[in-house]
N, C-alpha and C positions, 0 to 999 in steps of 0.2 A: 225756164229757169225760175219762174216765179214760185211755183210750188216746191221746187227743189230747195230753195232758200229756207222755207219754213221747215221742211223735213230735216235739213242739216242743223238748223238752230235747235229743233226739238231733240235730235240725237245728241248734240253737244250739251244741251241743258240736262238731259238725263245722266250723261256721263259726269257732268259737274256736280250733280246732287250726290252721287254715290262715291265720288272721289274725295279722299281726305289727305292724300300725299302732297305736301307742299312742293316737293321737287317736281312732281308731275305738273302742278299748276304753273310753276315757273317755266317749265319746258313748253307749256302751251302758250305762254306769253311770247317766248322766243319764236315759236313756230308761227304765231299770228303776225309778228313783226316781219318775218321772212316772207310770209304770204302776201302781206300788203306791198312790200317792196317788189316782189316778182309780179304782182298784179299790175302795179304802175308801169313796170318795165314792159310787160306784155301789151298793155293798152297803148303805150307810146310806140312800141314796135309796130302795131297795127297802123298807127298814124304815119309812121315813117315809110312804110311800104306802099302807102297810097299816094301816088304822085300828085293827084289833084288836091288832096287835103294838105299835103306837105308844102305845096306852092302857095297855098292860102293860109299858112300857119300863123303868120303875124296878124292877119285880119281876124281869123277865128279866135286867136288868143286874146285880142282886144275885146271882141264881143263877149267872150267868156268872162273876162275881167269885169266888164260892166255889169253883166248879168249876176255874177257872184256878189259884187258890191251891193247891188240893189236888193238881192235876196237876203243877204246878211243884214242890211240896214232895216228892212221891213221885219225880219224875224226878231231882231233886237228890240225894235219898237213895240211889237205885239207882246214880246216876252215881258217887257217893262210894264205894259198895261196889265198883263196877267198877274204879275207880281204885286202890283199896287192894288189889285181888286180881289180876285178870287183865290190867289195862292201867295200870301205874304211869306216870302222865304225867310225873313228874319224870325218870324214866329215859329215857322217850321223848324228852323235850326235850333231854336231854344227848346222846343219839344223833343227834338232828337237828342239834344245834349242831356236833358233830364232823364231820358230813357236809355242813355248810353248806347245809342245806335251810331255805328261808324261804318260808312259805306265803302271806304277805300280798302283794298286788299293789300296784304303785306308785299306781294310780288310786285305791285305797282308803285309802292311808296318810295322806293329808292330812286325812281325817276330815270333809270337807265334805258328802258325801252323807248320812252319819249325822247330822250337825248339822242339816242341812236337814230330815230326816225328823222330828226331835224336835218341831218346831213345825208342820210340814206335815201330819203324820198327824192330830193332834187337830183341826186346822182343817178338813181334808177330812171328818172324821167329823161334826163339828158342822154344817158346810155341807150335807152330804148329808141329814142328818135334817131340817134346816130347809127345804131345797128340796123334799124329799118331802112334808112336811106342808103347805107352801104351794101346791104344784102337784099335789096328790093327784089331782084330777080329770083333769088334762091328761096326766100321765105314765102310760104303759101298762106293765104288768109285762113284756111281751115286749121292750120297749126296754131295761129294766133287765137282763133276762137276757142279751140280746145284748151289752150293754156289759160286763157282768162276764166273759162268755166272751172277748170281744176283748182286754180288758186282761190276763186270765189268760194267753192265748196269747202276748202280747207279753212278759209277765213270764217265762214259762217259757223262751222263746227267749233272752232276755237272761241268765237264770241259766245256761243251757247254754253260751252264749258265754263267760261269765266263767269257768266251770269248765274249758272246753276250752282257754282261753288261759293258764290257770295251769299251766305245765308242771311246776312243782315238786310238784304234787299227785301226779304219777305216781311220783316218787321216794319220796314219803311213803307211798304205798300199797305199793310194793315193800318198803319198810323194815319196815312193820308186818305185812304179810300179812293173813291172815284176822282178826287181832286187831282190826283197824280197825272190824269190824262190831259188836263188843261195846258200844261207847259209844253209837251210835245205837239199838241194841237196848234198852239200859238206859233211854234217854230215852223210847223208844216204849212200853215196858212200864210205866214209871213214869207216863206220861201217861194211859194207858188205866186203870191201877189207880186213880190219883188221881181221874180223872173218874167211875169207877164208884162209888168210896166217897162222893164228893160227891153224886152222883145219889141214892144210897141215903139219905144224911143229909137231903137236901132233899125226898125223896119224889117225885122226878121220874118214876120208872117208874109209880107209882100215878096221878099226874096224867095221864101219857100214856095209860094204860089207860082212865081216865075220859073222856078226850077222844075215844078211839076208840069207846067205847060211846055217847057223845052223838052222834057223827057217824053 
């Protein structure tokens, strides 16, 4: 699926470059919202049909919460360091304002997709868990895997279209040059570092080794 994600992004990007219909782009936003919702439903469905994981749901949820908090904290910390040193966002914003560069798209400015996701995502997560637990015998793992793959493909294509259609991004990249890579690099390193620290605090590597020995 790794190579497929890049292929789908590239296809969507090319479609976004040649597309000029605002109604089409708004439709893409709606489709991406549905794809995210169904992806969450399918993932939780897979958890629900796995009895072992479902029984340990609260323990796994607590571990995920700790890991997420540590990853976010480290990412924020490194992002602040990046912003204070190599990529001062205040100066970047001033330069963008002088050149009249606006990165937000009209389809996303009304806030409706984000507002929809606020209640749609938790609803899909809960519905997926309950559906998996209720229909554990009837639902096959292969069906869940295929569903996740399909919705990921749709989501990647929609993301590619959105990026390709936002022509102002190219001006933004030309303005910052290679400095644009520092911010996502800081987020990536911070997430990995935070996740590693959380894993050590929770003893997850030891649990994983014990699981392998038992298997």
